[in-house]
N, C-alpha and C positions, 0 to 999 in steps of 0.2 A: 513557536517553531516546533516542528514534528519531524523526527527522523524515522523513516520507514526501514525496518530491518531487512536484510537480504532474505530472499525466498518467502516474503510475505505473500499470502494468497488472497485472491479476490474475495471480498466479503468478510475477511477477517476483521475482528474488532481489536483496537488498541486502547489501552487504559492510560490516561494521563492523570496520575494521582495528584489531587489538590488543585487541579486546573479548572474545575467545574463551577457551578453556581454557588454563591455564598449560602451557608446554612441560615435558615430563617431566624432561629433563636440566637445564633452566634455569627454575625456577619463577617467576622475576621477569619473564620475557618471556612474552607471551601470543600465541596464534594469532589468527586472524580468526574472527569470528562471522558467520554468514549468516542473514538473516531472509527468509523467503518471504512475500510479500504474499498475504493471503487476504481478498478483498473479500466482505463480507456485506451484502446488500441489505436495506433496511428493510422491515418488515412493518407492517401496520395503518396505512397511510397514510390521512389524511383525504381527502375529496373534493377539497378545495382543493389539497392537496399533489399528488394524482394529476393534477389539471389543470395545475399548474405543470410537472410532469415531461413531460406531453404537449406543452405549449407549447415546452419546451426541445427535445424530440425533433423537433417540426415545424420549428423554426428550424434545427436541425442538418441536417435532410434537404434543406432548400432551399439550403443553402450549397454543396453539391457540384455 
């Protein structure tokens, strides 16, 4: 199980310590596993969902 922290960016790599492949000389110990975040944007949004995203975008642009 992997928990993605808030504000994680697309392409960011997350390290899962001790969750990787076993070491060749010491099978009881494991290396680290790295997961790369790949954000997939939703398709087929309803008009209401598109409007909500537009409102979110508008609010974000006025904060700067």
